[in-house]
C-alpha positions as a Markdown table, in Angstrom:
| # | Residue | x | y | z |
|---|---|---|---|---|
| 1 | Met | -15.1 | -8.8 | -44.4 |
| 2 | Gly | -15.8 | -12.4 | -43.3 |
| 3 | Thr | -19.3 | -14.0 | -43.2 |
| 4 | Pro | -21.1 | -14.6 | -39.8 |
| 5 | Ala | -20.3 | -18.3 | -40.2 |
| 6 | Thr | -16.6 | -17.5 | -40.6 |
| 7 | Ser | -16.7 | -15.3 | -37.6 |
| 8 | Lys | -18.3 | -18.0 | -35.5 |
| 9 | Ala | -15.8 | -20.5 | -36.6 |
| 10 | Leu | -12.9 | -18.2 | -35.7 |
| 11 | Ala | -14.5 | -17.5 | -32.2 |
| 12 | Ala | -14.9 | -21.2 | -31.7 |
| 13 | Glu | -11.3 | -21.9 | -32.7 |
| 14 | Glu | -10.1 | -19.2 | -30.2 |
| 15 | Glu | -12.2 | -20.7 | -27.4 |
| 16 | Arg | -10.5 | -24.0 | -27.8 |
| 17 | Tyr | -7.4 | -22.5 | -26.1 |
| 18 | Leu | -9.2 | -20.9 | -23.1 |
| 19 | Val | -8.5 | -22.3 | -19.6 |
| 20 | Pro | -12.0 | -22.2 | -17.9 |
| 21 | Gly | -10.6 | -22.2 | -14.3 |
| 22 | Leu | -8.2 | -19.4 | -15.1 |
| 23 | Glu | -11.0 | -17.4 | -16.8 |
| 24 | Arg | -13.3 | -17.8 | -13.8 |
| 25 | Gly | -10.5 | -16.8 | -11.4 |
| 26 | Leu | -9.8 | -13.6 | -13.3 |
| 27 | Lys | -13.5 | -12.8 | -13.6 |
| 28 | Leu | -13.8 | -13.2 | -9.9 |
| 29 | Leu | -11.0 | -10.6 | -9.4 |
| 30 | Gln | -12.9 | -8.3 | -11.8 |
| 31 | Leu | -15.9 | -8.3 | -9.5 |
| 32 | Phe | -14.1 | -5.9 | -7.2 |
| 33 | Asp | -14.3 | -2.2 | -7.9 |
| 34 | Arg | -14.5 | 1.0 | -5.9 |
| 35 | Asp | -18.0 | 0.2 | -4.8 |
| 36 | Arg | -17.6 | -3.5 | -4.1 |
| 37 | Thr | -14.4 | -3.8 | -2.1 |
| 38 | Arg | -15.4 | -6.9 | -0.2 |
| 39 | Ile | -17.3 | -10.0 | -1.3 |
| 40 | Ala | -18.5 | -13.2 | 0.3 |
| 41 | Ala | -18.1 | -16.7 | -1.3 |
| 42 | Ala | -21.9 | -17.0 | -1.8 |
| 43 | Glu | -22.1 | -13.6 | -3.6 |
| 44 | Ala | -19.2 | -14.5 | -5.8 |
| 45 | Ala | -20.9 | -17.8 | -6.7 |
| 46 | Arg | -24.1 | -16.0 | -7.6 |
| 47 | Leu | -22.4 | -13.3 | -9.7 |
| 48 | Leu | -20.2 | -15.8 | -11.6 |
| 49 | Asp | -23.1 | -18.2 | -11.9 |
| 50 | Val | -21.1 | -21.1 | -10.6 |
| 51 | Pro | -21.7 | -23.6 | -7.7 |
| 52 | Arg | -20.6 | -22.4 | -4.2 |
| 53 | Ser | -18.1 | -25.2 | -4.0 |
| 54 | Ser | -16.4 | -23.9 | -7.2 |
| 55 | Ala | -16.4 | -20.3 | -6.0 |
| 56 | Phe | -14.9 | -21.4 | -2.7 |
| 57 | Arg | -12.1 | -23.3 | -4.5 |
| 58 | Leu | -11.4 | -20.2 | -6.7 |
| 59 | Ile | -11.2 | -18.0 | -3.6 |
| 60 | Gln | -9.0 | -20.4 | -1.7 |
| 61 | Thr | -6.6 | -20.5 | -4.6 |
| 62 | Leu | -6.5 | -16.8 | -5.0 |
| 63 | Glu | -6.0 | -16.3 | -1.3 |
| 64 | His | -3.2 | -18.8 | -1.3 |
| 65 | Leu | -1.4 | -16.8 | -4.1 |
| 66 | Gly | -2.0 | -13.5 | -2.3 |
| 67 | Tyr | -4.5 | -12.1 | -4.7 |
| 68 | Leu | -7.3 | -12.2 | -2.1 |
| 69 | Glu | -7.2 | -11.9 | 1.7 |
| 70 | Arg | -9.9 | -12.6 | 4.3 |
| 71 | Ser | -11.7 | -9.8 | 6.0 |
| 72 | Gly | -14.1 | -11.3 | 8.5 |
| 73 | Asn | -16.5 | -13.5 | 6.6 |
| 74 | Asp | -15.7 | -11.7 | 3.4 |
| 75 | Tyr | -12.7 | -11.4 | 1.1 |
| 76 | Arg | -11.0 | -8.4 | -0.4 |
| 77 | Leu | -8.1 | -7.9 | -2.9 |
| 78 | Gly | -4.8 | -8.9 | -1.5 |
| 79 | Pro | -1.2 | -7.5 | -1.8 |
| 80 | Ala | -0.4 | -9.5 | -4.8 |
| 81 | Val | -2.8 | -7.4 | -6.8 |
| 82 | Met | -1.0 | -4.3 | -5.6 |
| 83 | Arg | 2.4 | -5.8 | -6.5 |
| 84 | Met | 1.2 | -6.6 | -10.0 |
| 85 | Gly | -0.3 | -3.1 | -10.3 |
| 86 | Phe | 2.9 | -1.5 | -9.3 |
| 87 | Glu | 4.9 | -3.6 | -11.7 |
| 88 | Tyr | 2.5 | -2.4 | -14.4 |
| 89 | Leu | 2.6 | 1.2 | -13.3 |
| 90 | Ala | 6.4 | 1.0 | -13.3 |
| 91 | Ala | 6.2 | 1.0 | -17.1 |
| 92 | Leu | 3.8 | 3.9 | -17.2 |
| 93 | Pro | 4.1 | 7.6 | -16.4 |
| 94 | Ile | 3.5 | 7.0 | -12.7 |
| 95 | Thr | 7.3 | 6.6 | -12.4 |
| 96 | Asp | 7.7 | 9.9 | -14.1 |
| 97 | Ile | 5.2 | 11.4 | -11.7 |
| 98 | Ala | 6.8 | 10.1 | -8.5 |
| 99 | Gln | 10.4 | 10.5 | -9.4 |
| 100 | Pro | 10.5 | 14.3 | -9.6 |
| 101 | Val | 8.4 | 14.7 | -6.4 |
| 102 | Val | 10.7 | 12.5 | -4.4 |
| 103 | Glu | 13.8 | 14.2 | -5.9 |
| 104 | Arg | 12.3 | 17.6 | -5.1 |
| 105 | Leu | 11.7 | 16.4 | -1.5 |
| 106 | Arg | 15.4 | 15.4 | -1.3 |
| 107 | Asp | 16.5 | 18.8 | -2.5 |
| 108 | Asp | 14.1 | 20.8 | -0.3 |
| 109 | Ser | 14.8 | 18.8 | 2.8 |
| 110 | Gly | 18.5 | 18.0 | 2.3 |
| 111 | Cys | 17.8 | 14.5 | 3.4 |
| 112 | Thr | 17.5 | 11.1 | 1.8 |
| 113 | Ala | 13.9 | 10.6 | 0.6 |
| 114 | Gln | 12.1 | 7.4 | -0.1 |
| 115 | Leu | 8.7 | 6.0 | -1.2 |
| 116 | Ala | 7.3 | 2.7 | 0.0 |
| 117 | Ile | 4.2 | 0.5 | -0.5 |
| 118 | Arg | 2.5 | -2.0 | 1.8 |
| 119 | Asp | 2.7 | -5.7 | 1.4 |
| 120 | Gly | 0.9 | -7.4 | 4.2 |
| 121 | Arg | 2.5 | -6.5 | 7.5 |
| 122 | Glu | 5.6 | -5.0 | 5.8 |
| 123 | Val | 6.5 | -1.9 | 3.9 |
| 124 | Val | 8.5 | -2.3 | 0.7 |
| 125 | Tyr | 10.9 | 0.4 | -0.5 |
| 126 | Val | 10.1 | 1.2 | -4.2 |
| 127 | Met | 12.1 | 4.4 | -4.6 |
| 128 | Arg | 15.0 | 5.9 | -2.7 |
| 129 | Val | 16.9 | 9.1 | -3.6 |
| 130 | Leu | 20.1 | 9.7 | -1.6 |
| 131 | Gly | 20.6 | 13.1 | 0.1 |
| 132 | Pro | 23.9 | 15.0 | 0.1 |
| 133 | Ser | 25.1 | 13.1 | 3.2 |
| 134 | His | 23.5 | 9.8 | 2.4 |
| 135 | Ile | 22.9 | 7.2 | 5.1 |
| 136 | Ser | 25.2 | 4.2 | 5.0 |
| 137 | Ser | 22.9 | 1.3 | 5.6 |
| 138 | Asn | 21.5 | -1.8 | 3.9 |
| 139 | Val | 18.2 | 0.0 | 3.1 |
| 140 | Ala | 17.7 | -0.1 | -0.7 |
| 141 | Val | 14.9 | -0.4 | -3.2 |
| 142 | Gly | 13.2 | -3.7 | -2.4 |
| 143 | Thr | 14.0 | -3.6 | 1.3 |
| 144 | Arg | 11.2 | -4.8 | 3.6 |
| 145 | Leu | 10.6 | -3.4 | 7.0 |
| 146 | Pro | 7.8 | -4.1 | 9.6 |
| 147 | Leu | 4.7 | -2.0 | 9.2 |
| 148 | His | 4.0 | -1.6 | 12.9 |
| 149 | Ala | 7.5 | -0.3 | 13.9 |
| 150 | Thr | 8.3 | 2.3 | 11.2 |
| 151 | Val | 6.8 | 5.7 | 10.4 |
| 152 | Leu | 6.5 | 4.6 | 6.8 |
| 153 | Gly | 4.3 | 1.7 | 7.9 |
| 154 | Arg | 2.3 | 3.7 | 10.4 |
| 155 | Met | 1.0 | 5.9 | 7.6 |
| 156 | Phe | -0.8 | 2.8 | 6.1 |
| 157 | Leu | -2.2 | 1.8 | 9.5 |
| 158 | Ala | -3.4 | 5.4 | 9.9 |
| 159 | His | -5.7 | 4.9 | 6.9 |
| 160 | Met | -7.0 | 1.5 | 7.9 |
| 161 | Arg | -10.1 | 0.8 | 10.0 |
| 162 | Pro | -9.6 | -0.6 | 13.5 |
| 163 | Thr | -11.2 | -3.8 | 12.6 |
| 164 | Asp | -8.8 | -4.2 | 9.6 |
| 165 | Ile | -5.8 | -3.6 | 11.8 |
| 166 | Ala | -7.1 | -6.2 | 14.2 |
| 167 | Ala | -7.6 | -8.7 | 11.3 |
| 168 | Leu | -4.1 | -7.9 | 9.9 |
| 169 | Tyr | -2.4 | -8.7 | 13.2 |
| 170 | Ala | -4.7 | -11.5 | 14.4 |
| 171 | Gly | -2.5 | -14.1 | 16.1 |
| 172 | Ala | 0.7 | -12.1 | 15.4 |
| 173 | Thr | 3.5 | -11.3 | 17.8 |
| 174 | Leu | 4.6 | -7.7 | 17.3 |
| 175 | Glu | 8.4 | -7.5 | 17.6 |
| 176 | Arg | 9.8 | -4.7 | 19.8 |
| 177 | Phe | 12.6 | -2.7 | 18.2 |
| 178 | Ser | 12.9 | 0.1 | 20.8 |
| 179 | Pro | 11.1 | 1.3 | 23.9 |
| 180 | His | 8.9 | 3.3 | 21.5 |
| 181 | Thr | 7.6 | 0.3 | 19.5 |
| 182 | Val | 3.9 | -0.4 | 20.0 |
| 183 | Thr | 3.4 | -4.1 | 20.4 |
| 184 | Thr | -0.3 | -4.6 | 21.0 |
| 185 | Val | -3.2 | -4.3 | 18.5 |
| 186 | Asp | -5.1 | -1.9 | 20.8 |
| 187 | Gly | -2.0 | 0.3 | 20.9 |
| 188 | Leu | -1.7 | 0.2 | 17.1 |
| 189 | Gln | -5.3 | 1.2 | 16.7 |
| 190 | Gln | -4.9 | 4.2 | 19.1 |
| 191 | Gln | -1.7 | 5.2 | 17.4 |
| 192 | Ala | -3.3 | 5.0 | 14.0 |
| 193 | Val | -6.1 | 7.4 | 15.1 |
| 194 | Ala | -3.5 | 9.9 | 16.4 |
| 195 | Asp | -1.3 | 9.6 | 13.2 |
| 196 | Arg | -4.2 | 10.1 | 10.9 |
| 197 | Ala | -5.3 | 13.2 | 12.8 |
| 198 | Arg | -1.8 | 14.6 | 12.7 |
| 199 | Gly | -1.2 | 13.7 | 9.0 |
| 200 | His | 2.4 | 12.6 | 9.6 |
| 201 | Ala | 4.6 | 10.6 | 11.9 |
| 202 | Val | 8.0 | 11.4 | 13.4 |
| 203 | Ser | 10.6 | 8.8 | 14.6 |
| 204 | Glu | 13.8 | 9.7 | 16.5 |
| 205 | Ser | 15.7 | 6.5 | 17.0 |
| 206 | His | 12.3 | 4.7 | 17.4 |
| 207 | Phe | 13.2 | 1.9 | 14.9 |
| 208 | Glu | 17.0 | 2.1 | 14.4 |
| 209 | Gly | 19.3 | 3.8 | 16.8 |
| 210 | Gly | 20.8 | 7.0 | 15.5 |
| 211 | Ile | 18.3 | 7.4 | 12.6 |
| 212 | Ser | 15.5 | 9.9 | 12.6 |
| 213 | Ala | 12.6 | 9.9 | 10.0 |
| 214 | Ile | 9.5 | 11.8 | 9.1 |
| 215 | Ala | 6.7 | 10.2 | 7.0 |
| 216 | Ala | 3.4 | 11.2 | 5.4 |
| 217 | Pro | 0.8 | 9.2 | 3.4 |
| 218 | Val | 0.3 | 9.2 | -0.3 |
| 219 | Leu | -3.5 | 9.0 | -1.0 |
| 220 | Asp | -5.4 | 7.9 | -4.1 |
| 221 | Ser | -8.8 | 9.2 | -5.4 |
| 222 | Arg | -10.6 | 7.4 | -2.7 |
| 223 | Gly | -8.5 | 8.7 | 0.2 |
| 224 | Ser | -6.8 | 5.3 | 0.7 |
| 225 | Ala | -3.1 | 5.2 | 1.5 |
| 226 | Val | -1.4 | 3.6 | -1.6 |
| 227 | Ala | 2.2 | 4.7 | -0.7 |
| 228 | Ser | 4.1 | 6.3 | 2.1 |
| 229 | Leu | 6.7 | 9.1 | 1.6 |
| 230 | Ser | 9.5 | 9.9 | 4.1 |
| 231 | Val | 12.8 | 11.5 | 4.7 |
| 232 | Thr | 15.6 | 10.1 | 6.9 |
| 233 | Leu | 18.4 | 11.8 | 8.8 |
| 234 | Leu | 21.6 | 10.2 | 10.2 |
| 235 | Ala | 21.0 | 11.7 | 13.7 |
| 236 | Pro | 19.4 | 10.3 | 16.9 |
| 237 | Ser | 17.1 | 13.3 | 16.9 |
| 238 | Ile | 15.9 | 16.0 | 14.5 |
| 239 | Gly | 17.1 | 18.9 | 16.4 |
| 240 | Ser | 15.3 | 22.2 | 16.9 |
| 241 | Asp | 11.6 | 22.8 | 16.7 |
| 242 | Ile | 12.2 | 25.0 | 13.7 |
| 243 | Glu | 14.1 | 22.3 | 11.8 |
| 244 | Arg | 11.4 | 19.7 | 12.8 |
| 245 | Glu | 8.6 | 21.9 | 11.5 |
| 246 | Arg | 10.6 | 22.6 | 8.3 |
| 247 | Leu | 11.0 | 19.0 | 7.5 |
| 248 | Ile | 7.4 | 18.1 | 8.4 |
| 249 | Ala | 6.2 | 20.8 | 6.0 |
| 250 | Ala | 8.5 | 19.5 | 3.2 |
| 251 | Val | 7.3 | 15.8 | 3.6 |
| 252 | Thr | 3.6 | 16.6 | 3.9 |
| 253 | Ser | 3.7 | 19.0 | 1.0 |
| 254 | Ala | 5.5 | 16.5 | -1.2 |
| 255 | Ala | 3.1 | 13.7 | -0.2 |
| 256 | Leu | 0.1 | 15.9 | -0.9 |
| 257 | Thr | 1.6 | 16.9 | -4.3 |
| 258 | Leu | 2.0 | 13.2 | -5.3 |
| 259 | Ser | -1.5 | 12.4 | -3.9 |
| 260 | His | -3.0 | 15.1 | -6.1 |
| 261 | Arg | -1.2 | 13.6 | -9.1 |
| 262 | Leu | -2.9 | 10.3 | -8.2 |
| 263 | Asn | -6.3 | 12.2 | -8.4 |
| 264 | Tyr | -6.7 | 12.6 | -4.6 |
| 265 | Arg | -9.0 | 15.5 | -3.7 |
| 266 | Glu | -9.6 | 16.6 | -0.1 |
| 267 | Asp | -13.3 | 17.2 | -0.8 |
| 268 | Arg | -13.7 | 13.6 | -1.8 |
| 269 | Ala | -11.7 | 12.1 | 1.1 |
| 270 | Pro | -13.6 | 9.6 | 3.3 |
| 271 | Thr | -14.5 | 10.8 | 6.8 |
């Protein structure tokens, strides 16, 4: 065992290679937790014990890189953190958790099933399991689609506050893909309320002609939407009410199963 003097010398040697700016930036990200989801520049400066100008430069850099995003006068974690998290989780049992659930949904529904995450105003496909009569399209893992126009995206909006939806689309022009596409922030907010109350969303040629889809949210321990699960059919409409209800039940059940595996509990869900 080394002496205290030796330990101090080793610690000093290690500190020679530390990058102070990077260290402060990472410590700023570590300020966020389930209780502190937003933080102002002044509060960050106080907690890090650095000048406000230094905290502001750190925040601007992290915002530029996508690790933080503005929410009113405060900042919250940005999509780059989620991307990094999902890359990390891809090497952990989360893939083993999600894969059988999505495959079971494919088997139960007889449709192609997919899982997506949100990145800003887009959804990103992270898993896709082809059904017996798979859809011939360019949609594959990594494909990005607009949040506002797809049922996968609507599930994320359904679990956002109206003010957050307004901030997300501030100054944006919402592209219309069909007569069903909502193209105003007010319309998105109203649709989000209805989607959340319903617990799922149905599209019948609403985004792409001849394609129908049903989606439900995947929730974490806080009741936040961390992913969206859906099935797609190569048909302009789903068909009978019986078939529609069967598919809705399959999707919502699969989404709830995956949510429970991510430690979601109904009695702890936010109101």
